[in-house]
Structures are given as structure tokens and as C-alpha cells.
C-alpha positions as CSV (number, residue, x, y, z in Angstrom):
1,X,83.1,150.4,98.9
2,X,85.7,150.7,101.7
3,X,87.0,148.0,104.0
4,X,87.3,147.0,107.1
5,X,90.1,149.2,109.2
6,X,93.3,147.9,110.0
7,X,93.2,149.0,114.1
8,X,97.3,148.6,114.0
9,X,97.4,151.7,111.5
10,X,94.2,153.4,112.7
11,X,93.5,155.7,115.4
12,X,90.7,153.0,116.4
13,X,86.8,152.1,115.7
14,X,85.5,154.8,117.0
15,X,87.4,157.0,115.3
16,X,87.1,155.7,112.1
17,X,83.2,155.2,112.5
18,X,82.9,159.0,113.2
19,X,84.7,160.0,110.6
20,X,82.2,158.0,108.4
21,X,79.2,159.4,109.8
22,X,79.8,163.3,109.7
23,X,79.9,162.9,105.6
24,X,77.3,163.3,103.9
25,X,78.0,160.6,101.8
26,X,80.1,157.1,103.2
27,X,80.7,156.6,99.2
28,X,83.2,159.2,98.8
29,X,86.2,158.8,96.6
30,X,88.4,160.8,98.3
31,X,88.0,158.1,101.3
32,X,91.5,156.2,102.4
33,X,91.1,152.6,101.9
34,X,91.6,150.7,104.4
35,X,92.6,147.1,104.6
36,X,91.7,144.0,107.2
37,X,94.8,142.7,108.5
38,X,94.1,139.0,109.0
39,X,97.8,138.3,110.7
40,X,97.7,137.1,114.8
41,X,99.2,140.3,115.2
42,X,96.7,142.1,113.8
43,X,93.3,140.2,115.4
44,X,95.6,140.7,118.9
45,X,95.4,144.6,118.6
46,X,91.8,144.5,117.8
47,X,90.8,142.2,120.9
48,X,93.1,144.8,123.4
49,X,91.5,147.7,121.5
50,X,88.1,146.4,122.1
51,X,88.9,145.7,125.7
52,X,90.5,149.2,126.1
53,X,87.1,150.9,124.3
54,X,84.6,148.9,126.2
55,X,86.1,147.5,129.7
56,X,82.4,146.3,130.8
57,X,82.7,143.9,128.4
58,X,86.0,141.9,130.5
59,X,84.3,139.7,131.6
60,X,83.5,138.5,128.6
61,X,86.7,138.2,126.9
62,X,89.0,135.1,128.0
63,X,92.4,135.4,126.2
64,X,93.6,131.2,126.0
65,X,96.6,129.3,124.6
66,X,96.3,129.2,120.8
67,X,95.7,126.2,119.3
68,X,98.6,123.6,118.6
69,X,99.4,123.0,115.1
70,X,98.5,119.3,114.8
71,X,101.6,117.0,113.7
72,X,101.6,114.8,110.7
73,X,100.0,111.7,111.0
74,X,101.7,109.4,108.4
75,X,100.8,105.8,107.4
76,X,103.0,103.1,105.8
77,X,100.9,103.7,102.7
78,X,100.0,107.6,102.3
79,X,97.7,106.9,99.0
80,X,95.8,103.3,98.2
81,X,96.6,102.7,94.5
82,X,93.8,101.9,92.4
83,X,94.1,98.5,90.7
84,X,95.1,100.3,87.5
85,X,98.3,102.1,89.7
86,X,96.7,105.1,89.5
87,X,95.3,106.5,92.9
88,X,92.2,104.6,93.9
89,X,89.3,106.7,92.6
90,X,85.0,105.8,91.7
91,X,85.3,107.7,88.8
92,X,87.9,105.9,87.8
93,X,86.7,102.7,88.3
94,X,89.6,100.8,89.8
95,X,88.2,100.2,93.3
96,X,87.2,97.5,95.5
97,X,84.5,97.8,97.5
98,X,83.9,96.8,101.1
99,X,80.7,94.9,99.6
100,X,82.4,92.6,97.0
101,X,82.1,89.0,97.1
102,X,85.0,87.3,97.6
103,X,85.4,86.2,94.3
104,X,85.1,89.4,92.5
105,X,88.1,90.2,94.8
106,X,90.1,87.4,93.4
107,X,89.1,88.3,89.8
108,X,89.8,92.2,90.1
109,X,93.2,91.6,92.0
110,X,94.5,89.5,89.3
111,X,94.1,92.3,87.2
112,X,96.2,94.6,89.1
113,X,99.2,96.3,87.8
114,X,102.3,95.4,89.1
115,X,106.1,96.4,88.4
116,X,106.7,97.6,85.1
117,X,109.8,96.4,84.5
118,X,108.9,93.0,85.5
119,X,107.5,92.0,81.9
120,X,108.4,87.7,82.5
121,X,107.8,85.2,85.5
122,X,112.0,85.1,85.5
123,X,112.7,88.8,85.7
124,X,113.8,90.3,88.7
125,X,110.9,93.1,90.1
126,X,111.5,96.4,92.7
127,X,108.6,96.1,95.3
128,X,108.8,99.6,96.2
129,X,107.4,100.6,92.5
130,X,104.6,97.8,92.8
131,X,101.1,98.5,93.8
132,X,100.5,94.9,95.1
133,X,103.0,95.4,97.1
134,X,101.8,99.0,98.9
135,X,98.9,96.7,99.7
136,X,100.6,93.9,100.9
137,X,102.3,96.5,103.1
138,X,98.5,97.0,104.7
139,X,96.6,93.9,104.7
140,X,99.5,91.4,105.1
141,X,101.7,92.8,108.3
142,X,99.5,90.5,110.8
143,X,100.5,87.2,108.8
144,X,104.1,87.3,110.3
145,X,107.0,87.0,107.5
146,X,104.3,88.0,104.6
147,X,106.6,90.9,103.3
148,X,109.6,89.6,103.6
149,X,108.1,86.8,101.7
150,X,106.8,89.2,99.0
151,X,109.8,91.4,98.9
152,X,112.8,88.4,99.0
153,X,110.4,86.7,96.0
154,X,110.1,89.4,94.2
155,X,113.6,91.2,94.1
156,X,115.0,87.3,93.0
157,X,112.1,86.5,90.4
158,X,111.6,83.8,92.9
159,X,107.5,84.4,93.3
160,X,105.5,85.4,90.5
161,X,103.1,88.6,90.5
162,X,99.6,86.1,90.2
163,X,101.4,84.4,93.1
164,X,102.0,87.6,95.2
165,X,98.7,89.3,94.0
166,X,96.9,85.6,95.4
167,X,98.6,85.8,98.5
168,X,97.5,89.7,98.6
169,X,93.8,89.0,97.7
170,X,93.9,86.1,100.8
171,X,94.9,88.7,103.3
172,X,92.6,91.6,102.1
173,X,89.5,89.2,102.2
174,X,90.8,88.0,106.2
175,X,90.6,92.2,106.7
176,X,87.4,92.6,105.0
177,X,85.1,89.6,106.9
178,X,85.0,91.7,110.2
179,X,83.9,94.6,108.2
180,X,81.2,92.6,106.2
181,X,79.8,91.3,109.4
182,X,79.6,94.6,110.9
183,X,77.4,95.7,108.4
184,X,74.8,92.5,108.0
185,X,74.5,93.4,111.9
């Protein structure tokens, strides 16, 4: 099956169509194969060729500036980790839904995975590898000094993971409260 011609290398649509129509069979094995040029230059050439061949359609063809490439919008936490440290997914069963009760949220956050290097309460941790700290960056920012308290307490073993999770759960519950109210309405 022949493909649409590349106007950058062919003589134009009319020449190719006239060539195809003049042959008794359009499926000749000796006919050349054309490849469609999807590049910006190929599109521009096709538009210019159309304007040259059909000047009556010029009022209907408008050339505008191309769309701008969207900029990257990064958040402090690009991906929310799930309760087990992997990406959050309903199929993994490691999610906290917006409709869950406060008791369920507290129970699920108590079993969250934390820094794997911190085995005991006296071991210092690294908040940068802890999924709970990622959740703190999302939900504890409105409470002044909370992120510094978590970072300082984790790196110096001043707080335990249970305390850290409880503080995050309270801030998560505060964040979800207005969402729940809107869902009830």
C-alpha cells in the first residue's frame, strides 16, 4: 500500500495524483513508495503548497505562532509514596482515601514504612529517605516549625518514628477536613 507523498521531495499533490490516476492499477509493484514527513518543516511545506495550488482558500488558512512548550511544574514531593514506601496505588493497597475516618487514617499511618536504617528509637535517621517525611512536606507545611522539628528530631534521634507518624496523621486529618465537608454538601 502506497503512503502519502513527502512534498519536500515530490513535485506536489497534483503530479502524484495524476500519476496514480493515469495507471490502470493503483497497486503496481513498480510504483515508488513515499514516506510522510511529520516534521515541522514538512508540515510548513504542505501548507505552502496548498496555498500555492488553491489561492481561493487563502482567507480560510491562518498561520499563527506555534504553541509554547509548557514549563515543568515541580512540587516539593513529585510522587506521594504509599504506606509501604512504593508509589501510592489502589492496586497495591497502600493508599489512604479521602473518605476514610480519622481512626482509620491514624491506624494506617502507624504502620507506614520509615527510614530502613533506623531500627531502634536511639538510632539517628535520614528524613530524605523516609516516606513519612515526604508526607510531612505535603501536609505539615502550614504548621510553623513542624518540618524543622521533624528533621531535627529524626537526625538526632530526638523523636521516634511513632511520634513523627502521629504528628503527620494529625496534620493530614486537618488537611482532609475541608475536603470531607465539601463532599457532604
